[in-house]
C-alpha positions as CSV (number, residue, x, y, z in Angstrom):
1,X,86.4,29.0,89.6
2,X,90.1,28.4,89.8
3,X,90.6,30.0,86.4
4,X,88.7,33.1,87.5
5,X,90.8,33.3,90.7
6,X,94.0,33.1,88.7
7,X,92.9,35.8,86.2
8,X,91.8,38.1,89.1
9,X,95.2,37.6,90.8
10,X,97.0,38.5,87.6
11,X,94.9,41.6,87.1
12,X,95.7,42.7,90.6
13,X,99.4,42.2,90.0
14,X,99.2,44.2,86.7
15,X,97.4,47.1,88.4
16,X,99.8,47.1,91.3
17,X,102.8,47.1,89.0
18,X,101.3,50.0,86.9
19,X,100.8,52.0,90.1
20,X,104.4,51.7,91.2
21,X,106.4,54.8,91.1
22,X,108.8,55.4,88.2
23,X,110.7,57.8,90.4
24,X,114.1,56.3,91.2
25,X,117.3,57.7,92.6
26,X,119.2,59.7,90.0
27,X,119.3,62.7,87.8
28,X,116.0,64.1,86.3
29,X,115.2,66.7,83.6
30,X,111.7,68.1,83.8
31,X,110.6,70.6,81.1
32,X,107.6,72.6,82.3
33,X,104.9,74.8,80.6
34,X,102.7,77.1,82.6
35,X,99.9,79.5,81.5
36,X,97.6,81.8,83.5
37,X,97.0,85.3,84.7
38,X,99.0,88.0,86.4
39,X,98.4,91.3,88.3
40,X,100.9,94.0,89.3
41,X,100.1,96.4,92.1
42,X,100.3,100.1,92.3
43,X,103.6,101.8,91.6
44,X,104.6,104.8,93.7
45,X,107.7,106.9,93.4
46,X,109.2,110.3,94.2
47,X,111.4,111.7,91.3
48,X,113.8,114.6,92.1
49,X,114.3,116.9,89.1
50,X,117.4,119.2,89.0
51,X,116.8,122.2,86.7
52,X,119.6,124.5,85.6
53,X,118.8,128.2,85.8
54,X,118.8,130.3,82.6
55,X,122.1,132.0,83.3
56,X,123.9,128.9,84.5
57,X,124.3,130.2,88.1
58,X,123.0,127.0,89.8
59,X,120.2,124.5,90.1
60,X,116.9,124.4,91.8
61,X,115.4,121.0,92.7
62,X,111.8,119.8,93.1
63,X,110.2,116.5,93.7
64,X,107.6,114.9,91.5
65,X,105.3,112.3,93.1
66,X,104.3,109.6,90.6
67,X,101.6,107.0,91.1
68,X,100.6,104.4,88.5
69,X,97.7,102.0,89.2
70,X,99.5,98.9,87.9
71,X,98.8,96.3,85.2
72,X,97.3,92.9,84.6
73,X,97.1,90.4,81.8
74,X,98.3,87.0,80.5
75,X,101.2,85.1,82.1
76,X,103.2,82.2,80.7
77,X,106.3,80.3,81.7
78,X,108.6,78.0,79.7
79,X,111.0,76.3,82.2
80,X,113.6,73.6,82.3
81,X,114.3,72.0,85.7
82,X,117.3,69.7,86.2
83,X,118.3,68.1,89.5
84,X,118.7,64.9,91.5
85,X,116.0,62.6,92.9
86,X,117.5,61.5,96.2
87,X,114.6,59.1,96.8
88,X,111.1,58.7,95.4
89,X,109.9,61.4,97.8
90,X,112.4,64.2,97.5
91,X,113.9,66.1,94.5
92,X,116.3,69.0,94.6
93,X,117.4,70.8,91.5
94,X,117.8,74.2,89.7
95,X,116.2,75.7,86.7
96,X,116.2,78.4,84.0
97,X,113.6,79.5,81.5
98,X,111.5,82.4,80.2
99,X,108.7,84.2,82.1
100,X,106.3,86.3,80.1
101,X,103.8,88.8,81.5
102,X,102.2,90.3,78.4
103,X,105.1,91.9,76.7
104,X,107.4,92.0,79.8
105,X,109.7,89.0,79.5
106,X,112.4,87.8,81.9
107,X,114.8,85.0,82.4
108,X,114.4,83.4,85.9
109,X,117.2,81.4,87.5
110,X,116.2,79.5,90.6
111,X,116.6,76.5,92.9
112,X,113.8,73.9,92.7
113,X,113.0,71.6,95.6
114,X,110.0,69.2,95.2
115,X,108.3,66.9,97.8
116,X,106.1,64.0,96.8
117,X,103.3,62.8,99.1
118,X,103.7,59.1,98.4
119,X,105.6,56.7,96.4
120,X,103.2,55.6,93.7
121,X,102.6,56.3,90.0
122,X,99.9,58.7,91.1
123,X,101.2,61.0,93.8
124,X,100.6,64.6,95.0
125,X,103.5,67.0,95.2
126,X,104.5,70.4,96.5
127,X,106.9,72.3,94.3
128,X,109.0,75.5,95.1
129,X,111.1,77.8,93.0
130,X,113.2,80.6,94.6
131,X,115.5,82.7,92.5
132,X,116.0,85.9,90.5
133,X,114.4,87.3,87.4
134,X,116.6,89.0,84.8
135,X,114.5,91.4,82.7
136,X,115.0,91.2,78.9
137,X,112.0,93.3,77.6
138,X,109.4,95.7,79.0
139,X,105.7,96.1,78.6
140,X,104.4,99.5,77.7
141,X,101.9,100.9,80.2
142,X,99.0,103.3,79.7
143,X,100.3,106.8,80.6
144,X,96.7,107.9,81.3
145,X,96.7,105.7,84.4
146,X,99.3,108.0,86.1
147,X,98.4,110.2,89.0
148,X,100.7,113.3,89.4
149,X,99.4,115.5,92.3
150,X,102.1,118.1,91.9
151,X,102.7,118.5,88.2
152,X,103.0,122.4,88.3
153,X,105.7,124.5,90.1
154,X,106.3,128.2,90.5
155,X,109.8,129.4,91.6
156,X,111.6,132.7,92.2
157,X,115.4,132.4,91.7
158,X,118.2,134.7,92.9
159,X,121.6,134.5,91.2
160,X,124.9,136.3,91.0
161,X,125.9,137.5,87.5
162,X,129.6,137.8,88.1
163,X,129.6,141.6,88.6
164,X,128.2,141.8,92.1
165,X,124.8,142.5,90.6
166,X,121.8,140.3,91.9
167,X,118.8,139.7,89.7
168,X,115.6,137.8,90.0
169,X,114.1,135.2,87.7
170,X,110.6,133.6,87.9
171,X,110.3,130.0,86.9
172,X,107.1,128.2,85.9
173,X,107.5,124.5,85.5
174,X,105.2,121.7,84.6
175,X,105.8,118.0,84.0
176,X,104.2,115.5,81.6
177,X,104.7,111.8,81.1
178,X,106.3,110.9,77.8
179,X,106.2,107.1,78.1
180,X,106.1,104.4,80.7
181,X,106.9,100.7,80.8
182,X,107.0,97.7,83.2
183,X,110.1,95.5,83.4
184,X,110.2,92.2,85.5
185,X,113.5,92.0,87.3
186,X,114.4,91.1,90.9
187,X,113.3,88.4,93.2
188,X,111.2,85.4,92.0
189,X,109.3,82.9,94.1
190,X,106.9,80.2,93.0
191,X,104.9,77.7,95.0
192,X,103.1,74.9,93.2
193,X,100.8,72.0,94.1
194,X,99.5,69.2,91.9
195,X,99.7,65.5,91.1
196,X,102.0,63.3,89.0
197,X,100.8,60.3,87.0
198,X,103.8,58.3,86.1
199,X,106.0,61.0,84.5
200,X,103.4,63.5,83.8
201,X,102.8,66.4,86.3
202,X,99.7,68.5,86.4
203,X,98.9,71.3,88.9
204,X,98.9,75.0,89.5
205,X,101.4,77.6,90.7
206,X,101.2,80.8,92.6
207,X,104.1,83.2,91.8
208,X,105.5,86.3,93.4
209,X,107.9,88.6,91.5
210,X,109.3,92.1,91.5
211,X,108.1,94.5,88.9
212,X,110.0,97.7,88.0
213,X,108.4,100.9,86.6
214,X,110.4,102.8,84.0
215,X,109.1,106.3,83.5
216,X,110.2,109.0,81.1
217,X,109.3,112.5,82.2
218,X,109.3,115.5,80.0
219,X,109.9,118.7,81.9
220,X,108.7,122.1,80.5
221,X,109.7,125.3,82.2
222,X,109.5,129.0,81.3
223,X,111.9,131.7,82.6
224,X,110.8,135.3,83.0
225,X,114.0,137.3,83.5
226,X,114.0,140.6,85.5
227,X,113.5,143.6,83.1
228,X,116.8,145.1,84.4
229,X,118.8,142.4,82.5
230,X,117.5,143.5,79.1
231,X,114.3,144.8,77.8
232,X,114.9,142.8,74.7
233,X,115.4,139.5,76.6
234,X,112.2,137.5,75.9
235,X,110.6,134.8,77.9
236,X,112.9,131.7,77.6
237,X,111.4,128.2,77.2
238,X,113.3,125.1,78.3
239,X,112.5,121.4,78.1
240,X,114.3,118.3,79.0
241,X,113.7,114.5,79.2
242,X,114.4,112.6,82.4
243,X,114.2,108.8,82.9
244,X,113.5,107.1,86.2
245,X,113.5,103.4,86.9
246,X,113.6,103.1,90.7
247,X,110.0,102.4,91.4
248,X,109.2,98.8,92.3
249,X,106.1,96.8,93.4
250,X,105.1,93.2,93.8
251,X,103.4,91.2,91.1
252,X,101.3,88.0,91.4
253,X,100.6,85.3,89.0
254,X,98.3,82.2,89.0
255,X,99.1,79.6,86.4
256,X,98.2,76.1,85.5
257,X,101.2,73.9,85.0
258,X,102.3,70.8,83.1
259,X,105.6,69.0,83.2
260,X,107.2,65.8,82.1
261,X,110.0,64.0,84.0
262,X,112.9,62.5,82.0
263,X,115.0,60.1,84.1
């Protein structure tokens, strides 16, 4: 009986020792890999197009209202977090890495506080990342998912020809989308929850980020000069390409995460 008591006591000591936290005061490097799903909301924008008249006597302006229904797909993160463990409960650091949302890739730079709920080898934690995404590549979007309510315009223009003679031109203008892409740049926020077994972290993260819409418009417009200018002057066709990148919306991502702490 005495032998069984000693063996049982030794087993308890071993289990207790294995459950003790390896988190000690000092510097920590934690590589992290996340994978999941993202969705980007609807983009809306108003683009002002300045069109030069045929005879160079000025501009006329019109607004194009753009609406794109957004995007969704695979999300992944490769991150490196480095900071200081002030005690077995609180970690504060910073990080950098690569965020990917299909073909839209960015480099996030952020601060990274983490709070542990307990001081054992098995502990739950809350993890936060707050920083900025630097966009490095864009994801092409389906131009058929655009909504342009005012793609056609009809104008009458009055101009001065330099000889005190006023003429009238009629303009018929329409706009098409040449290409479109989504770039991830701007604010970046991530909140994670999970558990750590010794040095291994498992959990999930919910991310918020800014998505920027890059749109290339192709403007086509026809000029019908007044017949008093010249009976030989035909209808003149113009076209030009204009790029806009000032439409932003919020993206969301849900990912599963794994990390390993190196003390």
